C-alpha positions in Angstrom: -55.4 -49.5 50.9 -58.2 -51.3 49.1 -57.7 -50.7 45.4 -54.1 -51.5 44.4 -54.4 -49.8 41.0 -55.4 -46.5 42.5 -54.1 -46.6 46.1 -50.5 -47.8 45.4 -49.5 -44.8 43.2 -51.1 -42.4 45.7 -49.3 -44.0 48.6 -45.9 -44.0 46.9 -46.3 -40.3 46.0 -47.2 -39.4 49.5 -44.3 -41.3 51.0 -41.9 -39.5 48.7 -43.3 -36.1 49.5 -40.3 -33.9 50.4 -42.1 -31.5 52.8 -44.6 -33.5 54.9 -42.0 -35.2 57.1 -44.5 -35.8 59.9 -47.1 -37.2 57.5 -44.5 -39.6 56.0 -43.9 -41.3 59.4 -47.6 -41.7 60.1 -48.2 -43.1 56.6 -45.3 -45.6 56.7 -46.5 -46.9 60.1 -49.9 -47.3 58.5 -49.1 -49.0 55.2 -45.9 -51.1 56.0 -45.7 -54.1 58.4 -43.3 -53.8 61.3 -40.9 -56.2 59.8 -41.1 -54.8 56.2 -37.9 -55.1 54.3 -36.5 -52.7 51.7 -34.2 -54.0 48.9 -32.1 -51.6 46.9 -28.9 -51.8 45.0 -27.2 -49.4 47.4 -28.7 -50.6 50.7 -30.9 -53.1 52.5 -33.1 -52.6 55.5 -34.9 -55.2 57.6 -37.7 -53.4 59.5 -40.1 -50.5 59.3 -38.0 -48.1 61.4 -35.0 -48.6 59.0 -37.3 -48.2 56.0 -38.7 -44.9 57.4 -35.1 -43.7 58.0 -34.2 -44.3 54.3 -37.3 -42.4 53.1 -36.8 -39.6 55.5 -33.2 -39.2 54.4 -34.1 -39.3 50.7 -36.9 -36.7 51.2 -34.5 -34.4 53.0 -32.0 -34.7 50.2 -34.4 -33.4 47.6 -36.1 -30.1 46.9 -38.8 -31.9 45.1 -39.7 -35.5 44.0 -42.2 -36.2 41.3 -43.4 -39.6 40.1 -45.0 -40.6 36.8 -46.5 -44.1 36.7 -46.0 -46.1 33.5 -48.0 -49.1 34.7 -49.4 -50.7 37.9 -49.9 -54.4 37.7 -51.4 -56.2 40.7 -50.5 -59.9 41.1 -53.0 -60.9 43.8 -52.3 -64.6 43.3 -48.7 -64.1 44.5 -49.6 -61.2 46.9 -47.6 -58.5 45.2 -48.0 -55.5 43.0 -45.5 -54.4 40.3 -45.1 -50.7 39.5 -43.0 -49.3 36.6 -42.5 -45.6 37.1 -40.3 -42.6 36.4 -39.0 -40.7 39.4 -37.9 -37.1 38.9 -35.5 -35.9 41.6 -33.8 -32.6 42.5 -31.0 -33.4 45.0 -30.0 -30.1 46.6 -26.3 -31.0 47.2 -25.7 -31.4 43.4 -25.4 -28.6 40.9 -28.2 -29.8 38.6 -31.3 -28.3 40.5 -29.6 -24.8 40.5 -29.2 -25.1 36.7 -32.9 -26.1 36.3 -31.9 -29.7 35.4 -34.0 -32.4 37.2 -32.8 -36.0 37.0 -35.2 -38.7 35.8 -34.9 -42.3 36.9 -36.7 -45.2 35.2 -37.6 -47.7 37.9 -39.2 -51.1 38.4 -40.7 -51.4 41.9 -42.1 -54.6 43.5 -44.2 -54.4 46.6 -45.4 -57.4 48.6 -48.9 -57.1 50.0 -51.0 -58.9 52.6 -54.3 -58.3 54.5 -53.9 -55.9 57.3 -53.6 -57.8 60.6 -55.4 -55.1 62.5 -59.0 -56.3 63.0 -60.3 -52.8 62.6 -58.9 -52.6 59.0 -59.1 -56.2 58.0 -60.4 -55.4 54.5 -57.4 -53.2 53.7 -53.9 -54.3 52.4 -50.5 -53.5 53.8 -47.0 -53.7 52.3 -44.6 -56.5 53.5 -41.5 -55.6 51.5 -40.3 -53.3 48.7 -37.7 -53.8 45.9 -36.4 -50.9 43.9 -34.7 -51.6 40.6 -33.3 -48.7 38.6 -32.5 -48.9 34.9 -29.5 -46.6 34.9 -28.5 -46.9 31.3 -32.0 -46.3 30.0 -32.4 -43.4 32.4 -29.2 -41.8 31.2 -29.8 -42.3 27.4 -33.6 -41.8 27.2 -34.7 -39.5 30.0 -31.8 -37.1 30.6 -30.8 -35.5 27.3 -28.9 -32.6 28.9 -26.6 -35.1 30.7 -25.8 -36.8 27.4 -25.4 -33.4 25.5 -28.2 -34.5 23.2 -26.5 -37.7 22.1 -28.9 -40.0 24.0 -32.0 -39.2 21.9 -29.8 -39.2 18.8 -28.6 -42.7 19.7 -32.1 -44.0 20.5 -33.7 -42.6 17.3 -31.0 -43.2 14.7 -28.3 -45.6 15.9 -30.5 -48.2 17.7 -32.4 -49.2 14.5 -29.1 -49.5 12.6 -27.7 -51.7 15.4 -30.8 -53.8 15.3 -30.6 -54.2 11.5 -26.9 -55.2 11.8 -27.6 -57.7 14.7 -30.5 -59.3 12.8 -28.5 -59.6 9.5 -25.5 -61.1 11.2 -27.6 -63.5 13.2 -29.6 -64.7 10.2 -26.5 -65.1 8.0 -24.4 -67.0 10.6 -27.1 -69.4 11.4 -28.6 -69.9 8.0 -26.1 -72.7 7.4 -27.6 -74.7 10.4 -29.4 -77.8 9.1 -31.9 -77.8 12.0 -33.5 -74.5 10.9 -36.3 -75.1 8.5 -36.3 -73.4 5.2 -38.3 -70.2 4.5 -41.1 -72.3 3.0 -41.7 -74.2 6.3 -43.3 -72.0 8.9 -44.9 -73.3 12.1 -48.5 -72.3 12.6 -48.9 -69.1 14.5 -50.7 -70.3 17.7 -49.3 -68.1 20.4 -49.8 -68.7 24.1 -52.9 -70.8 25.1 -51.9 -71.0 28.8 -49.6 -68.1 29.4 -48.4 -68.9 32.9 -47.5 -72.5 32.2 -45.9 -71.9 28.8 -43.9 -68.8 29.5 -41.0 -70.8 31.0 -40.6 -72.8 27.8 -40.8 -69.7 25.7 -38.2 -67.8 27.7 -35.8 -70.8 27.6 -36.2 -71.0 23.8 -35.7 -67.3 23.2 -32.7 -66.8 25.5 -31.0 -70.2 25.6 -32.6 -72.7 23.2 -31.1 -74.3 20.1 -31.4 -72.4 16.7 -34.4 -74.6 15.8 -36.1 -73.9 19.1 -35.6 -70.2 18.6 -36.9 -70.3 15.1 -40.1 -72.2 16.1 -40.5 -69.9 19.1 -40.4 -66.7 17.0 -42.7 -68.1 14.3 -45.3 -69.4 16.7 -45.3 -66.7 19.4 -44.7 -63.4 17.6 -47.0 -61.5 15.3 -45.8 -60.8 11.8 -44.9 -57.2 12.5 -43.9 -57.7 16.2 -41.3 -55.3 17.7 -38.3 -56.2 19.8 -37.2 -53.3 22.0 -33.8 -53.2 23.7 -31.8 -50.3 25.1 -29.1 -50.9 22.5 -31.1 -52.0 19.5 -34.6 -52.3 18.0 -35.9 -54.7 15.4 -39.3 -55.4 13.8 -40.6 -58.5 12.2 -40.3 -62.2 13.1 -37.3 -63.0 11.0 -35.4 -60.0 12.4 -36.3 -60.9 16.0 -35.0 -64.4 15.3 -31.8 -62.9 13.9 -31.3 -60.7 17.0 -31.7 -63.7 19.3 -29.2 -65.7 17.1 -26.7 -62.8 17.2 -26.6 -63.1 21.0 -25.9 -66.8 20.7 -23.3 -66.2 18.0 -21.1 -64.0 20.2 -21.3 -66.4 23.2 -20.3 -70.1 23.6 -23.4 -70.8 25.6 -26.5 -69.0 26.9 -29.4 -69.8 29.2 -32.1 -68.1 31.2 -33.7 -68.5 34.6 -37.1 -67.0 35.3 -37.3 -65.3 38.7 -40.8 -63.8 38.5 -43.9 -63.8 36.2 -46.7 -61.3 36.6 -49.8 -61.4 34.5 -51.6 -58.1 33.7 -55.3 -57.5 33.5 -56.9 -59.7 30.8 -53.5 -61.2 30.2 -52.6 -58.5 27.7 -49.4 -57.6 29.5 -46.9 -60.2 30.9 -44.0 -59.1 33.0 -41.1 -61.5 33.4 -38.0 -60.9 35.6 -35.2 -63.2 34.6 -31.5 -63.9 34.9 -29.9 -64.4 31.6 -26.7 -66.4 31.9 -23.9 -66.5 29.3 -20.5 -68.0 28.8 -18.2 -65.9 26.5 -15.9 -67.8 24.1 -12.8 -66.8 26.2 -14.4 -68.0 29.4 -12.7 -71.0 30.9 -14.9 -74.1 31.3 -14.8 -74.2 35.1 -15.7 -70.5 35.5 -19.2 -69.6 36.6 -21.3 -67.9 34.0 -21.8 -64.1 33.8 -25.3 -62.9 34.3 -27.6 -60.1 33.1 -30.8 -59.3 35.0 -33.6 -58.4 32.6 -37.1 -57.0 33.2 -39.2 -58.3 30.2 -42.5 -56.8 29.2 -44.6 -58.7 26.6 -47.6 -57.0 25.0 -50.0 -59.6 23.7 -53.0 -59.7 21.5 -55.4 -62.4 20.3 -53.9 -64.5 17.4 -55.9 -64.3 14.2 -55.5 -68.0 13.5 -56.9 -69.3 16.7 -59.5 -68.3 19.3 -57.6 -69.0 22.4 -54.0 -68.1 21.7 -52.3 -64.8 22.3 -49.3 -63.6 20.3 -46.5 -61.1 21.2 -46.8 -57.8 19.4 -44.1 -56.0 21.4 -41.2 -57.5 23.4 -39.3 -55.1 25.7 -36.0 -56.0 27.4 -35.2 -53.5 30.2 -31.7 -54.5 31.4 -30.3 -54.0 34.9 -26.7 -53.8 34.0 -25.4 -52.1 37.1 -27.2 -54.5 39.5 -26.0 -57.5 37.5 -22.4 -56.3 37.6 -22.2 -55.3 41.3 -24.4 -58.1 42.8 -23.6 -61.0 40.5 -20.5 -60.7 38.3 -17.7 -59.5 40.6 -17.1 -62.8 42.3 -16.3 -62.6 46.0 -16.8 -58.9 46.1 -20.4 -59.2 44.9 -21.1 -61.7 47.7 -19.5 -59.5 50.3 -21.2 -56.4 49.0 -24.6 -58.1 48.9 -24.4 -59.7 52.4 -22.4 -57.0 54.3 -21.8 -53.6 52.7 -25.4 -53.1 51.6 -26.6 -54.0 55.1 -24.2 -51.5 56.7 -25.3 -48.8 54.3 -28.9 -49.5 55.2 -28.1 -49.2 59.0 -26.3 -45.8 58.4 -29.2 -44.5 56.2 -31.6 -45.5 59.0 -29.6 -43.7 61.6 -29.2 -40.6 59.4 -32.9 -40.4 58.4 -34.1 -40.8 62.0 -31.6 -38.2 63.2 -33.0 -35.8 60.6 -36.5 -36.5 61.8 -35.6 -35.9 65.4 -33.8 -32.7 64.5 -36.9 -31.4 62.6 -39.2 -32.3 65.5 -36.9 -30.5 67.9 -36.8 -27.4 65.7 -40.6 -27.5 65.5 -41.0 -27.7 69.3 -38.5 -24.8 69.7 -40.3 -22.7 67.2 -43.7 -23.4 68.8 -42.4 -22.0 72.0 
């Protein structure tokens, strides 16, 4: 691979091809390192042979797999590429393909890259690891209307704006009595991000865990006047409403905070992708208990601020929430730790064995048919 923007989507589509089982093995041996790891909610593999077994099993489970790419964002500084995509699957042992109902999965994929160690292909890149994160709730509500009996699109189109209006109103009303929030006549100058990578940590802390005053100043400085805040459960527009939505989350919890896990800057810094862990302590949570957590994939769309040459302001803020991953791997106490360290690894070993068994069976049948 030479061009990440073009070659990564092409490579992913070829690896997921359901019919070219021989080509899949050759391609994986070419584009993944021998010790490449594969991280998924349901399994974990630690080398290329196991990774191939997973892909071979998944390919054999589906009549057809299609992939639509939302964005491909290389992060050459940190040797990785981030891909947001929609994977359409047709699993033959479920009833849906026979009813003409494909299943669509909204996914966030992270691939580690490095220069190919083979001297003959030194100018090409090779994958060192893969992470698959699936937005199950979004996929169910937004991409599979048949499964929701049509209620998913209705919820997203009509109920989400109502929920956003309610959250913003409640947040602004509850926190309007706070003395550390300036009045409507005092508005910080809209200056945006002048150095995105260094200031994004402060901005995330203010938005997800700061004081009411910090949240107010953050929304007034960093968001455009008609900015949009998109969330699977609500949607709001305008700086004041975005502030109210952030305040609503603080209102229903005793304490909130956030920890940034990954920052990826898009081309010309017009897209910023932030993976973070949002921690919160509900009011009924005992003081000694660890916080609950929500993993969020944040996408910030930026444009140049009109009031300054260097700054960029947020025009759209998207929160894509990994609820199932957060629950299973973080919020179930000892079971989460056992599942993360042991059960996922055992499932990965089983998938490796099954996928390689399928490959050997296909190779044997091909040899027999050839004579």
